Phi, psi and omega in degrees: 000318181299318180301314183291328176294318179295316179299315180298318179296318180298314180298320179297318181295314181297316183293320184286336181257000182300139181288144170247117195263359177054051183253008185302320179297320180288322176299315180296322183289334185263350187303314182293326177297318179298318178296317180296318177300316181300317182294323177296313178296322181295321182283343184230060184284155178224143183285169184303135182065011177232025187273053188291309181290324176301313180297321179299315181297318179297312182298319179299317179295313182297321179295324179295339180271354180085015178276156171287129187238133174242131179241167180070022179279125185052047178084292186235011181285157178232136178233131175245139180239120181243117180262129178284176180287345178236150178284154180176209182284176179237123176249137176252142176236132186239138170228138176268150193236358187268159179250185187239156174281072181229137178268117186293140180245358181287151177257077182246149177295339178248028178302143177282131172241014181290140174235156179203181176253133179224120181052041176082002181242141175287133184211156169287162178235132186213144169280080185263013177227003175089011181293336175298322178290320180298317181296314181295320179300313183291328174297322177293318177300315181300318181294317180294315180294324179296331179275355183229044181298335179293341180268355186261117175257085183135213186225142175247129178248117180266118183250111176259104193262128174277168166057038174294329180285357179109134179290159176300155179307135179087357180243153169269163177171182176076197183299323182300317179290325177299316178297317180300324181274000173090029183295336180268007179247164169051069001278154182289128183280136178270329180199163181222140177242148174206161178221164174221124177292149184226125185286348181253005178251129184298146174306137180095352182254140172242132178240142186212168172206135174285153182064223188291114181258316183231157191280155165289140183243128174237149178246133178236149176233125179247126176252122181249130178246128177234217179218123185289145177201171177291143181298338179275351183228063184299335181292346179268359180228189174231116191276108180289338178288317175299315179300319179300317179298318179294323178295315179301315178300316181295320181299325181291338177288338175298316181288315188278339187233349185239338184260136178280094183285354173284345178279295176211164177287155175209149184219138165236121179229133171266121185255346183208134173232129179235125179191145171078161179229346187209152187295334185247025175235124169279119191283174181281325189213169176213152177231135176237139177233137182203189184226150174242133178236126180220152179242011181214128186289331175292320176295320178300317179297315179299313183297313182293322178296317181291325177296319180293330176282317190286318187301305179293329182293317180295316180300320181296320180304325183261014173089002181251196176218158181205147175235155178226135177239126183240128179233149181273134175259316177214160172266181177292130176284102191249112178277121181299120185302319180294320179293321178300314179301319181292325187264348179302319177301326178295313179298319178300323182289317186279331183254340189094134188303321182291342182265359176255107194240136176285139180227168176278163177295155179237156184267006167291162182236161183211129178279004166305337180303328181291329173292318182292338174292337185260322182221159176301137182223158178222117181239134184218167180258140182246133183294132179228012180258136179301126180304136181088351179291143180255359183219132174223148181262139183296158172296154178071024178237158183296340183260003182303134176207161177226158175273115185295344178295344181279346188289326184297330177295325176297320177298312180299314184298308183293325179296309185282331172299318180297312181296317179296317181298315183288332183264352180293000000 
């Protein structure tokens, strides 16, 4: 009871003393620019570690604002440093800038018709996860803050991050490489904020969760070896496709029978199987690629250990052999509880208390987690679905779209969160 009384008092104090910065005119004035930037990025998307023109546009904008600009960070990343009129803490704001190998199906005047090569295949390129909106939003935040340096007690570091979707095979990239190259140093960052637009959340709504918000992501590759034979004589060979099917079946029992799902959610999914060349040949080998999603590190350890035990054991039962390689893509996106408590009054003020909603953890992943491993961070979801709509298309699909009216709330939230954090 004592804890909750102290917490309530703290929230009341923060909320009652929170600055009101009188920026409504500036927010209104920049909204169309943010929309125009987003449409330009949407029409000209670039894949991970190849965001050259995107980076140029960002750097040009930041330089026009008088900020210190660093380019080529983690290959194609851009960092802007804005110093306020008074010394103080350092807040970082992050936006991801890369697109996906998806061919757009929307009928928009700014539809992407860009094509590229991905893993040896010709593909369309599309901002099918909303990174175009994140980039435009942060450019808007940078412009407003640059015009209000007198309100900044400290420094704002704008981090435009490439390769959030993962660097190409054989390359480094993303948040992990940015951290490795020292993006959170010189000046040393005290905290970091980020957002993600969401096609299933109504415009005007912000959703958040303290502690674990998004899952740790691992990628696994399973190589199955059998013995090739004619399709009409399976008894003369060892079928790697059959073994693969048994392995997939077995892996799902880890989730359904061994993991305590009342603790947190967990997922094992096989997303790709490659084997064989002809209908009447049982092939020599098969390859499976998939993902593991966990929200608890003890659960992650159990799942990976059991997969490493189970895969070769199942293959052996059917006369073959199999190996499994598991690599980490992201850690758990962990929102610092103290930082969340401090910033909730700001979100309530800019969005309205009823529009700031607590949500459950999700099994999607975010490499923003690597920043949060180093400094306290707060990552939240921003509404991008037209209010009253009964249908939204998932992220990473050809039909993905967002309502651009939702972006200005992102500008307001990151701007006032930054000012409140630095002035507290």
